[in-house]
C-alpha positions as CSV (number, residue, x, y, z in Angstrom):
1,X,-3.8,-12.2,-25.4
2,X,-1.6,-12.8,-22.2
3,X,0.5,-10.2,-20.8
4,X,3.9,-11.1,-19.5
5,X,5.8,-9.6,-16.6
6,X,8.6,-8.7,-19.0
7,X,6.1,-6.6,-21.1
8,X,4.9,-4.8,-17.9
9,X,8.2,-4.0,-16.7
10,X,9.4,-2.6,-20.3
11,X,6.5,-0.3,-20.5
12,X,6.9,0.8,-16.6
13,X,10.5,1.5,-17.5
14,X,9.5,3.6,-20.6
15,X,6.5,5.3,-18.9
16,X,7.3,5.7,-15.2
17,X,3.7,4.6,-14.6
18,X,2.7,1.9,-12.1
19,X,2.8,-1.6,-12.4
20,X,-1.0,-2.1,-12.4
21,X,-1.4,0.9,-15.0
22,X,1.1,-0.6,-17.2
23,X,-0.7,-4.0,-17.2
24,X,-4.0,-2.4,-17.9
25,X,-2.8,-0.2,-20.8
26,X,-1.1,-3.4,-22.4
27,X,-4.5,-5.3,-21.9
28,X,-6.6,-2.5,-23.3
29,X,-4.2,-2.4,-26.4
30,X,-3.5,-6.3,-27.1
31,X,0.0,-6.1,-25.9
32,X,1.0,-3.3,-28.3
33,X,3.8,-1.4,-26.4
34,X,3.5,1.8,-28.5
35,X,-0.4,1.9,-28.2
36,X,-0.2,1.1,-24.8
37,X,2.4,4.1,-24.1
38,X,-0.1,6.3,-25.9
39,X,-2.9,5.2,-23.9
40,X,-0.9,5.9,-20.7
41,X,-0.1,9.4,-22.1
42,X,-3.7,10.0,-22.9
43,X,-4.7,9.3,-19.4
44,X,-2.0,11.5,-18.0
45,X,-0.1,8.6,-16.3
46,X,3.0,8.7,-18.4
47,X,3.8,12.2,-17.4
48,X,5.5,10.9,-14.1
49,X,8.6,9.8,-15.6
50,X,9.3,13.6,-17.0
51,X,9.0,14.8,-13.3
52,X,11.4,12.2,-11.6
53,X,14.7,14.1,-12.1
54,X,13.5,17.3,-10.5
55,X,14.6,17.9,-6.9
56,X,11.8,17.0,-4.3
57,X,12.8,18.7,-1.0
58,X,9.5,20.2,0.0
59,X,6.3,18.3,1.0
60,X,5.2,16.8,4.5
61,X,6.2,14.9,7.2
62,X,3.3,12.7,8.5
63,X,3.0,10.8,11.9
64,X,0.4,8.1,12.9
65,X,0.2,6.7,16.5
66,X,-1.6,3.8,18.0
67,X,-0.6,3.7,21.7
68,X,2.3,1.3,21.8
69,X,3.2,1.8,18.2
70,X,3.7,4.9,16.1
71,X,5.1,5.8,12.6
72,X,6.6,8.8,11.0
73,X,7.3,9.2,7.0
74,X,8.6,12.1,5.0
75,X,6.8,12.5,1.5
76,X,8.5,14.8,-0.7
77,X,7.2,17.1,-3.6
78,X,9.0,20.0,-5.5
79,X,7.1,23.1,-4.2
80,X,6.0,24.0,-0.6
81,X,2.7,25.0,-2.4
82,X,1.8,21.3,-2.8
83,X,1.7,20.6,1.0
84,X,-1.5,22.8,0.9
85,X,-3.1,20.5,-1.5
86,X,-5.6,18.4,-0.3
87,X,-4.8,15.4,-2.5
88,X,-1.2,15.5,-1.3
89,X,-2.1,15.8,2.1
90,X,-4.4,12.7,1.8
91,X,-1.4,10.9,0.2
92,X,0.9,11.7,3.1
93,X,-1.3,10.8,5.5
94,X,-2.5,7.5,4.0
95,X,1.2,6.6,3.7
96,X,1.8,7.0,7.3
97,X,-1.4,4.9,8.2
98,X,0.0,2.0,5.7
99,X,3.5,2.4,7.4
100,X,2.4,1.6,10.8
101,X,1.6,-2.0,9.8
102,X,4.8,-2.5,8.5
103,X,8.6,-2.8,9.5
104,X,9.2,0.9,8.7
105,X,11.3,0.2,5.7
106,X,10.7,2.3,2.5
107,X,10.6,-0.9,0.3
108,X,8.0,-2.4,2.7
109,X,6.0,0.6,2.6
110,X,5.9,1.1,-1.2
111,X,5.2,-2.3,-1.9
112,X,2.3,-2.4,0.5
113,X,-1.4,-2.2,-0.3
114,X,-3.3,1.3,0.2
115,X,-6.8,1.3,-1.1
116,X,-6.4,-1.5,-3.5
117,X,-2.9,-0.3,-5.1
118,X,0.6,-0.2,-3.9
119,X,1.8,3.0,-2.2
120,X,4.2,3.2,-5.2
121,X,1.3,3.3,-7.7
122,X,-0.4,5.7,-5.5
123,X,2.5,8.1,-5.5
124,X,3.0,7.6,-9.3
125,X,-0.8,8.6,-9.8
126,X,-0.3,11.6,-7.6
127,X,2.6,12.8,-9.7
128,X,0.6,12.7,-12.7
129,X,-2.4,14.2,-11.3
130,X,-0.7,17.1,-9.4
131,X,2.1,17.5,-11.8
132,X,5.3,17.3,-9.6
133,X,7.9,15.1,-8.8
134,X,7.2,13.0,-5.5
135,X,8.7,10.4,-3.3
136,X,8.6,8.4,-0.1
137,X,12.0,9.5,0.9
138,X,12.1,7.9,4.5
139,X,10.2,6.4,7.3
140,X,10.5,4.9,10.7
141,X,8.2,2.8,13.0
142,X,8.5,2.6,16.9
143,X,7.2,0.1,19.3
144,X,7.3,-0.5,23.0
145,X,5.9,-3.5,24.8
146,X,4.4,-1.5,27.6
147,X,4.2,2.1,27.5
148,X,3.5,4.7,24.6
149,X,5.3,6.0,21.6
150,X,4.3,9.7,22.0
151,X,4.4,11.9,18.9
152,X,4.5,15.7,18.2
153,X,4.3,17.6,14.8
154,X,5.7,21.0,14.6
155,X,4.2,24.0,12.3
156,X,1.4,21.4,11.7
157,X,-0.8,22.4,8.7
158,X,-3.4,19.8,9.5
159,X,-3.8,16.8,12.0
160,X,-0.5,14.6,11.9
161,X,0.9,16.7,9.1
162,X,3.8,19.3,9.2
163,X,7.4,20.1,8.7
164,X,9.1,18.4,11.8
165,X,7.6,15.0,13.0
166,X,9.0,13.5,16.2
167,X,8.3,10.1,18.1
168,X,9.5,9.5,21.5
169,X,9.2,6.0,22.9
170,X,8.8,5.7,26.6
171,X,8.1,2.2,28.7
172,X,6.3,2.2,31.8
173,X,3.5,0.1,33.5
174,X,2.2,3.2,34.9
175,X,-0.6,5.7,34.0
176,X,-0.8,5.6,30.0
177,X,-2.5,9.2,29.8
178,X,0.1,10.6,32.2
179,X,3.0,8.8,30.2
180,X,1.5,10.3,27.0
181,X,1.5,13.8,28.3
182,X,5.1,13.9,29.5
183,X,6.0,11.9,26.4
184,X,4.8,14.7,24.2
185,X,6.5,17.3,26.0
186,X,9.7,15.3,25.4
187,X,8.6,15.0,21.9
188,X,8.3,18.9,21.8
189,X,11.8,19.2,23.3
190,X,13.5,17.0,20.6
191,X,11.8,19.0,17.9
192,X,13.3,22.1,19.3
193,X,16.7,20.9,20.4
194,X,17.4,18.1,17.7
195,X,19.6,16.0,19.9
196,X,22.1,13.6,18.5
197,X,21.2,10.6,20.6
198,X,18.8,9.8,23.3
199,X,21.5,8.5,25.9
200,X,25.4,8.8,26.1
201,X,25.7,5.1,25.3
202,X,23.7,5.9,22.1
203,X,26.1,8.5,20.9
204,X,28.2,7.5,17.8
205,X,31.6,7.1,19.1
206,X,33.1,8.2,15.7
207,X,31.3,11.7,16.3
208,X,32.7,11.8,19.8
209,X,36.3,10.9,18.7
210,X,36.2,13.5,16.0
211,X,35.0,16.0,18.6
212,X,37.9,15.0,20.8
213,X,40.4,15.5,18.1
214,X,39.1,19.0,17.2
215,X,39.0,20.1,20.9
216,X,42.5,18.6,21.4
217,X,43.9,20.5,18.4
218,X,42.4,23.8,19.5
219,X,43.8,23.3,23.1
220,X,47.3,22.6,21.9
221,X,47.5,26.0,19.9
222,X,47.0,27.6,23.2
223,X,50.4,26.1,24.2
224,X,49.3,24.7,27.2
225,X,50.9,21.3,28.9
226,X,49.5,17.8,27.9
227,X,48.0,17.6,31.5
228,X,45.9,20.7,31.3
229,X,45.3,19.9,27.6
230,X,43.6,16.6,28.9
231,X,41.2,18.3,31.5
232,X,40.1,21.1,29.0
233,X,39.3,18.3,26.7
234,X,37.5,16.2,29.1
235,X,35.3,19.3,30.2
236,X,34.7,20.2,26.7
237,X,33.5,16.5,25.9
238,X,31.6,16.6,29.0
239,X,29.6,19.8,27.8
240,X,29.3,18.2,24.3
241,X,27.4,15.5,25.8
242,X,25.0,17.9,27.8
243,X,24.3,19.8,24.6
244,X,23.8,16.9,22.4
245,X,22.4,13.9,24.4
246,X,18.8,14.0,25.0
247,X,18.6,12.8,28.6
248,X,21.4,15.2,29.6
249,X,19.7,18.4,27.7
250,X,18.1,21.1,29.7
251,X,14.3,20.6,29.5
252,X,13.0,23.2,27.3
253,X,9.6,22.9,28.9
254,X,10.7,24.2,32.4
255,X,14.3,25.4,31.5
256,X,15.7,24.1,34.7
257,X,16.0,20.2,35.0
258,X,17.6,17.8,32.4
259,X,15.5,15.7,30.4
260,X,16.4,12.7,32.7
261,X,15.2,14.6,35.8
262,X,12.0,15.9,34.1
263,X,11.2,12.1,33.3
264,X,12.0,11.0,37.1
265,X,9.6,13.9,38.4
266,X,6.9,12.8,36.0
267,X,7.3,9.3,37.6
268,X,5.0,10.6,40.6
269,X,2.2,11.2,38.2
270,X,2.6,8.2,36.2
271,X,2.8,6.1,39.1
272,X,5.8,4.0,38.1
273,X,9.2,4.1,36.6
274,X,9.6,5.6,33.2
275,X,12.3,4.5,30.8
276,X,13.5,6.4,27.9
277,X,13.6,3.8,24.6
278,X,14.7,6.2,22.1
279,X,13.3,8.8,19.8
280,X,13.1,9.8,15.9
281,X,13.2,13.1,14.5
282,X,12.3,13.9,10.9
283,X,12.8,17.4,9.5
284,X,11.4,18.2,6.1
285,X,14.1,18.1,3.5
286,X,17.1,17.9,5.7
287,X,20.2,16.6,4.2
288,X,18.8,17.3,0.3
289,X,20.7,19.6,-1.7
290,X,18.3,22.1,-3.2
291,X,18.9,23.4,-6.6
292,X,18.9,27.4,-6.4
293,X,17.8,29.0,-9.5
294,X,20.1,31.9,-10.4
295,X,17.6,34.3,-12.2
296,X,20.2,37.1,-12.9
297,X,22.5,34.6,-14.5
298,X,19.5,33.1,-16.6
299,X,18.6,36.7,-17.9
300,X,22.2,37.6,-18.5
301,X,22.6,34.3,-20.5
302,X,19.6,35.0,-22.5
303,X,20.9,38.5,-23.1
304,X,24.2,37.3,-24.6
305,X,22.3,34.6,-26.5
């Protein structure tokens, strides 16, 4: 019998399994929904939905570079142990490989083909196989017309896989090997310092205004006159830019020059001007609220019960 899209969707909603798996299950069971559900459970695929509510804040950040274009993705799982799993590493690396041919959006990546199945279906199968909730949390793709998008992975546990992944886009008509070298150093710097913006113009003005307000209120508590307060705030905002704008930060590689000056110095080796076009920094699990188990409270509760 012909299986409709509505039937496939219904089974997907019930089981949490991938579209193709649901279609196969329905075909194998002549459209019988309950039998198809049992078929998925037998295959271990329908387990995925039971894992979906659990917090996935561990996992891996993966990078993939191809000269003028690179991608970084964050693939989450529930435990750090899974990051050592070969299948999970292959999944993260495969997703990064797919991402570089997309616009970098999660929707585009999850619907893209990966070895004859969508990335979404590959993740669902991995959930069933490995036994933990997983998801593609975020991704980014950077590209330059002429230059390099250098990458760096901090605390790498395998090639292109680790806890912090950075991309740095540099445009230049000069020597690509030399450009790649300075780009990687800047990416290492970004991993260490976590700047808020590449240049002063890129800084979110809402963040700047919030800092100004805090600095102004703090200065007023000192009882100084307004003209002095204004100068104090200007100085603190200047310091804020120096600490949080990539090009203004002190380059951690030499500890002396700003990143901007380090790039200018590198132009001698590159043989042409270098333009900073931006960066992306993904740190595993940042911004995710992790549920902390209170073991003592759990034992006390059991004792009372």
